[in-house]
C-alpha positions in Angstrom: 1.9 -11.7 -10.3 2.3 -9.7 -7.1 1.7 -6.0 -6.7 2.7 -3.7 -3.8 1.2 -0.3 -3.1 1.4 2.2 -0.3 -1.4 2.7 2.3 -3.1 6.1 2.7 -3.4 8.6 5.5 -7.1 9.1 4.8 -9.4 6.4 6.1 -13.1 5.5 5.4 -14.9 3.7 8.2 -18.4 4.8 7.1 -19.1 3.6 3.5 -20.9 0.4 3.1 -18.7 -2.2 1.5 -19.5 -5.4 -0.5 -20.1 -8.7 1.3 -16.7 -10.4 1.4 -14.8 -13.1 3.3 -12.5 -11.1 5.5 -9.0 -12.2 6.6 -6.6 -11.5 9.4 -3.3 -9.5 9.1 -0.4 -12.0 9.0 1.7 -9.8 11.3 -1.0 -8.8 13.8 1.3 -9.8 16.7 3.9 -7.3 15.4 1.3 -4.6 15.0 0.2 -5.2 18.6 3.8 -4.8 19.7 4.2 -1.5 17.8 0.9 -0.2 19.1 2.0 -0.9 22.7 5.0 1.4 22.1 2.7 4.0 20.5 0.1 3.8 23.2 2.6 4.9 25.9 3.2 8.2 24.1 1.1 11.2 25.0 -0.4 13.4 22.3 2.4 15.9 22.5 5.0 13.1 21.9 3.0 11.8 19.0 2.8 15.4 17.6 6.6 15.7 17.8 7.3 12.2 16.5 5.0 12.4 13.4 5.1 16.1 12.7 1.3 16.4 12.9 -1.2 18.9 14.3 -2.6 19.0 17.9 -5.9 17.7 16.6 -4.3 14.8 14.7 -2.1 14.0 17.6 -5.2 13.8 19.9 -7.1 11.7 17.3 -4.2 9.2 17.0 -3.6 9.0 20.7 -7.3 7.9 21.0 -6.8 5.4 18.1 -3.8 3.9 19.9 -5.7 3.6 23.2 -8.6 1.9 21.4 -6.6 -0.7 19.6 -7.9 -4.1 20.5 -7.5 -7.7 19.5 -8.9 -9.9 18.2 -10.0 -8.0 15.0 -13.6 -8.5 14.2 -16.1 -7.0 11.7 -17.4 -5.0 14.7 -14.1 -3.3 15.5 -12.2 -3.5 12.2 -12.7 -3.1 8.5 -11.1 -4.7 5.3 -8.1 -2.7 4.3 -8.9 -2.1 0.6 -12.3 -0.6 1.6 -10.7 1.5 4.3 -7.8 3.4 2.8 -9.3 6.2 0.7 -6.4 8.2 -0.6 -5.5 8.9 -4.3 -4.3 5.4 -5.0 -7.5 3.9 -3.7 -9.6 6.3 -5.6 -7.9 5.1 -8.8 -8.4 1.5 -7.7 -12.0 2.0 -6.6 -12.4 -1.5 -5.1 -16.0 -0.8 -4.3 -16.9 -1.2 -8.0 -14.7 -4.2 -8.9 -16.9 -7.0 -9.9 -17.3 -9.7 -7.2 -15.7 -12.4 -9.3 -12.5 -10.4 -9.4 -12.2 -9.8 -5.6 -10.4 -13.1 -5.1 -7.8 -12.3 -7.7 -7.4 -8.9 -6.0 -6.8 -10.7 -2.7 -4.3 -13.0 -4.2 -2.4 -10.3 -6.1 -2.3 -7.1 -4.2 -0.2 -6.4 -1.1 -0.4 -3.1 0.9 2.8 -2.1 2.7 2.1 -0.5 6.1 4.0 1.0 8.9 1.8 -0.6 11.6 0.8 -3.9 9.9 3.9 -4.6 7.7 1.9 -6.2 4.9 -1.9 -6.2 4.4 -3.9 -8.2 2.0 -6.9 -6.3 0.5 -9.4 -8.2 2.7 -7.3 -8.2 5.9 -9.1 -6.4 8.7 -7.5 -3.3 10.1 -8.2 -0.7 12.7 -7.7 3.1 12.3 -4.1 4.2 12.7 -1.4 6.6 11.5 2.1 5.4 11.3 4.1 6.2 8.2 6.9 3.9 7.3 9.4 6.8 7.6 8.5 7.5 11.2 11.6 7.2 13.4 10.0 5.1 16.0 12.4 3.1 18.2 11.1 -0.4 19.0 13.4 -2.4 21.3 16.7 -2.6 19.6 15.3 -1.5 16.3 16.0 2.2 15.6 13.2 2.7 13.1 10.4 1.0 11.2 12.7 0.0 8.3 14.9 -1.9 10.8 11.8 -3.4 12.3 10.0 -4.5 9.1 12.6 -5.0 6.3 13.5 -8.6 6.9 10.0 -9.7 7.8 8.3 -8.0 4.9 10.9 -9.2 2.3 10.7 -12.8 3.6 6.9 -12.7 3.4 6.9 -11.4 -0.2 9.5 -14.0 -1.2 7.5 -16.8 0.4 4.6 -15.9 -1.9 6.5 -15.3 -5.1 6.8 -18.2 -7.5 9.7 -18.7 -9.9 9.7 -16.0 -12.6 6.5 -14.4 -11.2 6.1 -10.7 -12.1 6.6 -8.3 -9.2 5.0 -4.9 -9.8 6.1 -2.0 -7.5 3.4 0.7 -7.4 4.4 1.9 -3.9 6.1 5.2 -3.0 9.9 5.2 -2.2 9.1 5.7 1.4 7.2 2.4 1.6 9.2 0.4 -0.9 12.4 1.1 1.1 10.9 -1.3 3.6 11.7 -4.1 1.1 15.2 -5.5 0.6 15.3 -5.1 -3.2 18.4 -7.2 -3.6 17.0 -10.1 -1.7 13.7 -10.3 -3.7 13.3 -13.4 -5.8 11.8 -11.6 -8.8 13.0 -8.6 -10.9 11.1 -5.5 -10.0 8.8 -3.8 -12.6 8.2 -0.2 -11.6 5.8 1.7 -13.9 6.1 5.5 -14.1 3.3 7.8 -15.0 3.9 11.2 -16.5 1.7 14.0 -17.7 2.3 16.9 -20.1 2.2 20.2 -18.4 3.4 23.5 -19.9 4.9 21.6 -22.7 7.0 19.5 -20.3 6.5 15.9 -19.3 6.3 15.6 -15.6 5.4 13.2 -12.8 2.5 15.0 -11.1 2.1 13.4 -7.7 -1.7 13.4 -7.5 -2.2 12.0 -11.0 0.6 9.5 -10.6 -0.8 8.2 -7.3 -4.3 7.8 -8.9 -2.7 6.1 -11.9 -1.0 3.5 -9.6 -4.5 2.5 -8.3 -5.9 2.4 -11.9 -3.0 0.2 -12.9 -3.9 -2.3 -10.1 -7.5 -2.2 -11.4 -6.4 -2.7 -15.0 -4.2 -5.8 -14.0 -7.1 -7.3 -12.1 -9.8 -6.6 -14.7 -7.8 -7.8 -17.7 -6.0 -10.7 -16.0 -2.7 -9.2 -17.1 0.2 -11.7 -16.5 3.1 -10.4 -18.5 5.1 -7.2 -19.0 3.6 -6.9 -22.5 0.1 -7.1 -20.9 1.0 -4.3 -18.5 2.2 -2.1 -21.4 -1.4 -2.3 -22.7 -2.5 -0.2 -19.8 -4.8 2.5 -21.2 -7.0 3.7 -18.3 -7.5 7.4 -17.6 -6.0 8.4 -20.9 -2.5 7.0 -20.3 -0.5 5.1 -23.0 2.8 3.2 -22.9 5.6 5.3 -24.4 8.5 3.3 -25.9 10.1 6.7 -26.7 10.3 7.8 -23.0 11.0 4.4 -21.5 14.7 4.3 -20.7 14.7 1.0 -18.8 12.5 -2.0 -19.7 11.7 -2.6 -16.1 10.5 1.0 -15.7 7.8 1.4 -18.4 6.7 4.9 -18.8 3.1 5.8 -19.4 2.3 9.2 -20.8 -0.9 11.3 -20.9 
């Protein structure tokens, strides 16, 4: 089974993380190429490009200037212990038992505007580059043009025949994958909550549930769609009634 998730804007470079064998991003050369483009941009240009505040533009200008290779434990940090947004709160990798970390490393892939794909234990440096950013790189007009073939080929190279592929990423990031070219059918769980007598996708809760789903798959060794339908973390339950497409199982709370 392979799972893809989105990265997060919020980063944690302070918390102590478990002792793990770190790895290197497979597309570090490409990340370095992108950073060279970004590093030439002044804070004002970054602000306009990304639609961010003056303070964030200054912070990310500094990050771009400080990017350095090779990545080491001194200048970088494992991705799954660095991203700290809603998905990663749901996953809570810090408390996954050590015996399951290898399975997490083999199963989860994080889509990234700068790194393309990150494994959980891949080292990364602080950055901000959303996949939807219209950054022109050489003859590529945006990051989708830059990454789509590379990311899709990388995922296909890892997928075995009939291996389940679980999409828990946002549309912004999953659009970096050529869906028609993927070897495996895509399973895309949907998480809904009752609010004011209506069933809705509430962004904060749905993001956290995506992380919880990753944790559930890792902790229970889920390997089939039926296993995934057993997801019951955070009060969610599979709903056959609200599932309209078998490959888009709906979980209701």
